[in-house]
N, C-alpha and C positions, 0 to 999 in steps of 0.2 A: 504492499501498499504507497509506504513513504519513494519507491525507490517510484512510482509508478505519480505520485505528487509532483517530484525534482523533474522527470523528465516534462510533466505539462508547461513545469515553467520555462523549462529548458528552450520547451518549442514556441511557448508564447514569445519570447525576449528575440527568438529567430522571427517571428510571423510578423510579429511590431516591427521587425528596423525594413520590411518593404515597404514601399509606399504606396496609400491608396487614395482612392476621393472620397468623403462620405458624410452621407446624408444625416445631419442632427440636427437635434430639438428638443420640440416637449411636444404632447397628445394632453391633452386638458377638452372640458366639455365647454358649452357657450356659456358655463357660469363662472369661467376659468378654473374651475375643476379638476386636479390632478386627474388622471387617470391612469391607474395601474395596470404593466401586463394584456398593453392592447399590442393586438399583434400585425407589424411592419413588414412586410414583404415588398420584389418586385416582379412582376409579372412573366418578363423577358428571362428573367435567372433566378437562377436555384439558390435568391441567399435571401433571408427574411431577420432578425431579433425583436426583442420584443421591450414595452416601457417598465423604466424601475418606478418604484415604492414614490418617487417625485416626479411621474410621466412622461422623464425625461430618457432617449432611444440613443445609438448610434449605429445606421445601418452603413456599412464597408462596401466597396466595389459597384456602387451605380456609375452611372455615368450620364450623359446630360443625356434631354430627349426620354431615357428612364421612367417608365411610369409607376409609380411609387403606391400601394395601398395599404388602408392601416382598417383593421379590423377591427372592434369589439362588442362585445355582447353588451346587446339592448339601445347599439347606433348606429346608424347606416353605415356602410363600407365611404373612404375618402378616398379619389384619386388626388395624387398629386402631378403635374410634368416636371421632370429636372431639368434645371435650366441654372445658367453660373450662379446665378445668387444664391439659389441653394446652397450648391456646394460651398463658396464663400460663407455662409452665413447659417446663427444658426433657424432653427426656423419653429414656428405655431401651428400646428392643425389642428381645425376645432371643428368633432361630430357632434354628429347633431341627433337627436335622441329618439329611437322608436322602437316599437312594441319588442318584445325580447321574440325573438324567433329562431328553429336549427338551423335555418342559412346561416345564420349572422355567425354557427360555429366551424371556426376552423379544427383539421387534425394540424397539429402543430408539436416544437418539439416539448421534452415532458411531457406528464398529465393535465395541461390545463385545461386541454376538452372536457374532462372526467369533468372538474371542480365546476365549470359554465355548466355542463348543462344541468350537477344538483338545482341549479342557481335558476334552469329556466323550469323547470319541476318549482321547486319555491315557491317563483313570480308565479306561475300560475296557478298553483294551487293555493293560495290567499289565506295562509295560515293565521288561525285566530286563537291555539290552546297549548298548553305549553308540551300537552300530549304527541300535537302532532309535529311539534319542534323534531326530533328525535326523528322520529317518522318519514321525516324528508331524508333521511341518507337511506342513497341504495341497499337494499338487503339486510337493513336493521331493524329488529322485533323488539318490542318496550311492552312489561306486563308491572301495571297496578295490583299492588296489593295491602293499600291504605284511601283508600281514595280520591290523592291528588299531594295528602303532607307528606307522605316518604317519598323520597325516590323512586321515580322510576328501574323495575329490575328487565334489563337487558339482554341482548341476545343477540348474536354477530356470530358467522364463519363458526356456528359449530360450540360455540361456547356460551354457557350460561355464564354469564359475566355478571353477576348477582346484581349490584346497585353500583359497579366500575374497575373491578380488579383490573381488565384486559384492554380498558379501552379510556384513550389519554382522552380527556372534553375540557375544550377552553370554552372562555370568551371572553375575546380578542384576542392577550397576552394572559391575561388571569384563572388562574389551575379552578376549575371544579373540583375533581379527583383529590378526597381526603386519606390524606397516610394515618395511617392506624386509629381509624374510625374506633367512637364508640358500637355501633351496628356492622361495618363490615369493611376490612382495605380497601381501599379506593371510592368512598362514596362518594357519591356523586348527585349533589341535589339543584338542577336543573332553572328551579323554580321561580328563580330571582332576575331571570328571563322573561322579558316582555315581549310578544311575540312583534308586533307593528313594529320594532324599532333596528326589526336582524337584518342587516343592509344583504352578506352574503355567508356559502356555507362552502367551509372547507374542509376537506376530509378522505380520508386517503385508507388503504387496508394495508394489514403485515404493516413489521417493525423495520422500513423503507427505511425513512424519513431522521435525517438529523435532527431537527430541533425539536424531535418530540423525541420526551426521555419516558420517566418511568409513567407505566402502566400500557407504553405501546408496546403490546403484543398485537391485538387481532387487526387495532388501528389504532384509528384519529380520529377527533372531529370536533372542530373550531368553527365559535359560531362571529362572525363580526357583525359590531353594532352601525346604525347610521354614524358619519356626523354628522348630517344637518337633516330634517324635513321641508321636502317646500308646501306643506299644509298641516295647519290644526285640525286635530283629530279631537272628536267626541264621538264615543259609542257607548250601544248600554248591548246585552245581547241577555235574553229570560230563555230561560227552558222546565224540561220535570225535575222534579224532584227538588223542588224548593232552592234550584239554581239561577245565580245570579252574575252578570261580569262587567262593573261601571270600570272604561278604562278612558284615557283621552292625554295628548300628547299636542303640548304648544306649543311654537318652534318661537323662542322668548328673542334672539335678536335677527328679524325680520328686516332684508335690504342692508346692512351692516357690511360696509365688502370688508374681506378676510378674515372676520368673525362668523361663530356659527355656535347657536346654543337653542338645547330645547332643557323639556322639562314633561315626565313621563311618567304617569301614576296608573295603579289596576287594584282592583278591590273584587275579591273572588267569593260568592260561598256556596254553598249547597247543602242538604243533608240525604243528597244521595239515595241511592234506590236499598238502600239494605235497612231493616224491619228498625233499626238501634236507628236513630236520627245520626250522623256524621256531625251536625254542626262543625262545617270545616269552614273556616275562614282564615284569606291568604290577602295579602295587603304588600304590594307593589311599588317602590321609590327610585326610580330612573332619572341622574339627567345628563345629559356630555355635552362641552363645551372643546372647539376647538377652534383656533388661532393660528392666518396662515404669519409667520416671521420675517425678517427679512433675510434673501438671500436662500431662497427655498425653502427654509427651516420649515417646519409646523409645532402644535405641539397639542393635545389632546386631552382631556380629562375627562374623564371615569367617575359615577358616584351612583349608588347605587342599596338602599336598604329594601331590606324583606321578612315579612316576617308570618309563620305560621303555625294554625293549631285544627285541631281535629278528635272525633273521637275514632275509636277502628271498631267494627265486630270482626275482625280477624280471619286467618283460615280455620275452612269445615270440616269435622272426619265425614265421608263421604258413606260412614254406614250407619249415620245421624240421620242425612234426608232420604239413603235407599230406607231407613224404618218407616218415614213419614212426620218422625220426632223434632225435626226443624228443617223449617222451609230452609231453600238454596242460599237466600238471604237473610237469615238468621245469624245467631251466635250461641260458643256457645261461650265466652265471654267476652262479655259487648262497653267492657270497661277499659279498654283498649285504646292507644293515640298519642296524643304529642304536643310540644309543640318546639318547635324550629325558629332562627332566625340566623342575617349574616348583614352584616355590612361589608361594603366591594368600596376599593380608596383604586383606583389604575391610574395611573400623569403616563402620559407617555411623548418623545420629542425623536421628532426626525430629524440630522442634522446633516446640512450638504457639507462636502470634505470640498468638492471639487473633481473632475475628472467623469462624471459622475458616479461617484464615489457620495456612498452617506455609509450614519452609523444609526441604529433605529435604536433607544433608548426606553427600558420600560420599568418603574417601578408597582408595588403594589403591597396592597393590605386589606386584611379580609379580618373581622371581628365574627367569632363562630360560634352558635350555643345553640346545643342541640337535649333534646328530652323528651324519650320517648322507650311506652309501657305497653308489652307484647306479653303472648302467654301461646306459646308453640304445644307445648304437650300437656294441659288445662289441669291433671291430676296425678301426672306419672311421679312426679321426686315428694308433693306435698298434697296427699291426702285429707291435708283437715282443711286449708283457705289456698290451695290453687299453686299454680306454678309459673303465677307473672313476672315478670321481668322488668326492671329500668335499665334502660341506658342512659347514659347522659356523661356531658364532657364544653369544656368553651374552649374556642384556644385564640390562636391568634395568629396569623399568617405572612409574613414579610419574605418581598421577592425585588431579585434584582434582577435584568437581563441585557446585557448589550451586542447585539450583534450589527459587526463590520459586513458592509455590500463594496465590493473591486469589483467592478468588467472589466478585462481585456479586451484587444478590437483589434483583427488583422484581417487580412483578407481574406486569411483559408478557415480562420478562427475564432470562435468568441468565446470566449470563457468566463461565465459571473462564478466570483471568488461569493460565500458567505463563513464567518469565521462569529462564530459566538462562545460569551463567555457570561455564568450565569450561579446566581444562586436562592433557593429555598428555605427555608426557615419555617418551621412548623413549632410553638408554643401549645400543650397540649394539656391542662386539666383539670384535676379532679374525671379522668377517665374512671367511667366505673359500670359494673355489674350489680347490680342488688335483689333482691326476692320482693318482691312487693304484695299485697293487698288492696285492688280496689283503688290502684292509682293513688295514696292517701298512708299507707306502713309500710313502714320499711323493717320487714324481716328482719332479715339479714347482707352483708355484703357478699360476694365474690372475689371482687376484684377493684382495685383503685387506684387506680396510675397515677403518676405528671410525667409525659412522654416529651421531649426535647427532641425534635429532629431535624436534620442540617442537612442539604445536595447543593454539592457543588460540582458545575458541571463545564463544560464547555466542548466545540463540534469546530470541525473546518470542513466545508467541502464543498465542489466544484459543481460545477453544471458546463460540460466542453460542446458546443456546435460543430460538427464541422460533418460543412455540406449534408447528407440526410443525418448523420448518425446527432445522436446525443447520446454524453457520457454524464452519472453521475456519479461519482468518486465521493466519499465524503468518511468519516470520524469521530464518531462521539464516545466523552468520559468522562463517567458519572460517580462519586463521591459523597457517601456516607457517614453521619457519622449518627450510634444512634443512643440517647440516655435517658433511662428509665427508673425511677423510684417507688417503691411502693409501698401505697399510701398505709398499706395494710400494717405492713411490720415496721414499727418507729427504731427499731434496732438496725434495721437497713439502710447499707448504702445506695448509693447513685451505682447504677452499672453503667458501663458503658462499650463499645464493639463500632466500628470503621468497619466500611468495605467497600467496593472498586469493582465499577466495571467498564469495559471498554465494549464500544458497539461499533464494530466495520459496514458499511451498507453501501453495496456499489449497484446505480441502475443502468440499464442501457433501452435506449428507445434507435425504433427504426423507419421513418415514416418513406416508405414508396411513393405517394405524394401529398397532396395534400387531402386527401380523402381517404388513406388504408397508412395506418400505423403501428408493425410491430414492438412485442417490447420482453422485457422482463426485468425484477426485480429481485434482489436480495437482497440479509439483511439479520441484524442483529441486535434484539429486542432485550427486554426486560421486566417486569415489577416488582415490587422489593418484597420482603416480606413485610408483617403488621410488627412492631417494636417489640411485640405480647410474646410471639416468637421465636426471638433473634436469641430471646437471654433465658431460654428452657435449654438450650444444648442440645435440642435434637438433630438437627443441622445444621452443618455449615454452608450454608446456601439462600445466603442472607438476601440475594440480587439474582433468581432462576432465569437462567434465559432461554428466550423462546426463538428458535434460528426457524426463517423463512425462507421460500422463492415463489415468486409468482412469472407464468408466460400466460403472454395476453395477447389481444390485439383488439386493436377500438377501428373504424371500420363505413365509412359515409356511399354505400352507392350510390346514393342521388340527394343530393342541400336536405333532404328534408327527410332524411333516413339517419340514429346512429344508432353504431351497436356497439358496447363493448360487454369483452367474454374474457375469460380469466381463466388459466387452470392454478391449483394453490398447494405448496405444503409446509404447515406452522407444526417444530415441534416442541416437544415445552419438559423444560430437564424437572427432575424430581424438586419438589416440594416442601414446606410443610406450612398450612390453613389456619390460622386462628379461626373460629367460631364466635363472633363476640354474642353470639344467641346462647349458649350455653357455657360459656369462659370456657372453651377445651381446646388442642391442639389437634388435627388429622391431617394428616401425611395424604396429600395427595398424587403422588408418581407421577413417573412418565407420563405422557400424554402423546399423541400424534395424530394430526390433522390434516385432510386431503381435500380437496372437492371444485368446482365447479362454480364462476357465478361467471350469468351472465344480465344483461341487458338493451334494453330496447329503446326507443324515446320514436313517434311517426308522425308528423305533421299532416297529417290527412286533403284538408284545405288549411284554406284562413283562419276555420273557425272550430275545424277538433283537433286534438293535440291527446296521441294515446302511449300509456309508457307501460312497461313490466321491468319486470326484476326478478327473474330466479334465481334460488342459491339451491346447492346441493352440497349437503358436508360429510365426508367419513368420518365418527372423531369414534378416536378408541384411547382405553389404558395400555400403554404398550406393554410393560410389565404381568399381565394380567392373566389367565387362562381366557380360553375361546367360548364366548358365550356367557361371560363375567369381568366384561373387560369390553360393556359400553359405559361412556360419560353417562352421567343420570344429568338429564334435564336440557342435555347437548340434542340440538334439530337435525336433524340430514337434509330436510325440504321446510324452503319458504318458497311465497308469489305472495307480491306487490304486486301493485298497476294500478289503472285506472284512466277514463278517459274524463277529458276535460271539454269544455263547449263555452265560449263563448261570439259574438254579435256586436255590430259596430250600435245598437239598437239597443242598449246596453247590459243585456242579460248577458248572463254567464249560468253554469253549472259544473257537476262534475259527478258521478259516481267511483268509487274506487274502492278495491280489496283489498284485504289479506288472510293470505292463507298459511297454516303450520301445521303440517304431517303427526302423527300423532307421532313418540319417542318416550322412550326411556324413562322411569321415575329412580331409581335403582339401578345397580349393572348387569343384574341378571336380567333382565325385563322382566320380573317375577309382578311389579307394577309400572302402568304405562300414564303417562299424560295424553289426553286427550288432544288433537288437533281441532279445528274450526276454522272455515270459510266466514269472516264475514265481508258488508255492504256498507260502503257509508257512502249519503251522498248530499250535496250542494245544491242552492239556488238562489242566484244574487238577482239583485236591477238596480242597475245605479242610472240617477236623474238627477242633473246638474249639481251639485252639493250633495247633495244626502244616494245612502243606500242603504238595501234595504236586503235582509236574508233570509235565509228558511236551511240550516243542516239537520241532520238525520244520523246518531250510530247507531247502527243496527240495524238497518230500513229492513231485514225480513224477519226481527225479532228472536233469531238462533238462539239456542240453549247452547251457550258454553261458559269455559272458567275461565278465565284469567290467568291468574297464578296459580302453578301447581307445584307441590313437594309430596315425596311419600317418608311420614313421618309418623315415631309411633307416640305415640298417645295414650293415657286413660284417662276415660271418663266418670265424677265422682263416683258415676253407682256400683263402674266396673270391677269386677277382683284382678284382670290381669292386662295387658297392656295389649293395643291391637296393630302393628303394622301396617301401612294402604293409603290409600292417595290421597291427600287434602290442598283443602282448592278454594280462593277465592271467585266466588261467579263471577262473570263478565256482563258491563252494560246488556241488558234492557234496548228496548224500542226509546230513545233517546231524542224529542223534538227538541232543538232550539231554534229564536226566532231574534233576530236584530238588526240596529238601526244604526249609521254610523252616519256623523258628517261633519265631514271638513270645512275647514276656511280658512 
């Protein structure tokens, strides 16, 4: 890897010595906003480049009379015929907005086109809820088993990711995953993100990305928020089960040149469809200020505050429902529930340092509190009081990251280099697991810890574009320090442990033309073990590795069809997992997953947009005998998609579907988690500044189980425990109406 980097730099010195003509400048929209990652190319030569975070670009090897074309999602193509003035001076190319469309997407170097497709989906889908946010990622499934109070359970590429163990989730550069969390490693509560503020989605599957560290095994998802809003918004959604959502977005600095600011709020309440009302309340506040500084610099400040409280009915045993003793929407312990809050502050400074180079600096701070009451085993442990537990913590998170971007240009090769250095520190206090009754009485303490977790990291990578080839070598280094103090042992000393992880990555893309691309991605990633695992002495693999490879194709046979397919494999190393629900440590063993992802987008005409994503996964434990090697809850086949419609008279609508196949709930398949097929529908009408909408979840009122687990439980009147399927029922027919006013 080091030799490869040296060869690349030597090549750079040779190629930049060759004289060339360059067409250089900046890409902006009609409001003067810089457009990052626009595709700039010539029609007569096989040369191209991309604009950077400042909108700047350099296109080498052009001649007078060439036609330079600029393509960017959501904007009309712009053509410029090169003359002497263009070669002597920097140019500003202004793009005009138009509706998102498939024909705007060109298959270019790297995997940029995949992200553009996701953002077409986002714009067309008109996302209005926190559950819909994660469903915008192709192939990703979610399950909610606390009615919106807890973070969603996530499934991707044959993983039951629980609440975030094997996927990196962030908003801008603010990490969402929580290390050594009271409820489970990687816990990711995304409910502080207001859907109307999402600008775009950046995602990737597999451990192939140098700037994504902890938890990046199955993939990553990053949501970027808008720097500005064109109009203020006020909206109200009202639906069944006592559900209502009131939200607003206020454009604070309208028509103040170089300054943009908005303030947004959201209040959501619902009783849910359970027999015991959820009394669910969530409040969100988010604001963002962005200012353009002299010299193409930009400063952005984001603030958010999130509070949520709820009751929950919990998972219920199949035997109680089958016997008719409770309904599907009943409960064994309806005193479950919790409350949580999070305050975030994110500061981002993009600093230009000349020659199209820049540094992006991020500082973030989060204050987080969590208090959750659950009962997973009913009366198995305590036949008198029941098995309710409380998981609680409060923490502060501090982070700082600086990434240096430096391009090198020549007649033959374009090299974009990226070097990063960062630190994250989690100060976790009173990380608690206690046994309780009725959410009021603490019966005993199982564990109580103060945890300090420090992650210092650096990475370096190149994107080398040579003719039709793009190479992306990279290397990432993570250093961890774990410290834990046992609060139940007053004589215990603070324990400390260090761990180091080196992660090489190498991706190759070959563009046959601007309609067909072949690629190979490879890399090594990891997720850290919970700090409570590390000090047991049961494992020396504190940062268990994941090694993966993808081989795929992206193809646009015609401008209005987009196809993406990949064969992949991911191997995970031996690891030990802390089960926060019972305070025990279990080995998971080595695993292997391999599969096929297939996605297609088709714009049938100006009115209809069709999408589908299919995933097949073979997931097994590597060291278990055949027939007992199934990975519990790992999905082996999923399908999502739908049809969207809109016309010029203000009408739009959508039918979307979700399918997940039956899957084993335990390793010998003796308990099966049932699959389901659901259809949702939307209908909207826009009239001047007012829009009206109807949406239906579970259009055909299918009986389905959302979260499902194989658990050993005992009811109050039972003499022995029973292991069987436990579930949270899925949403029945759910009708919701909405009205929104833009001003």
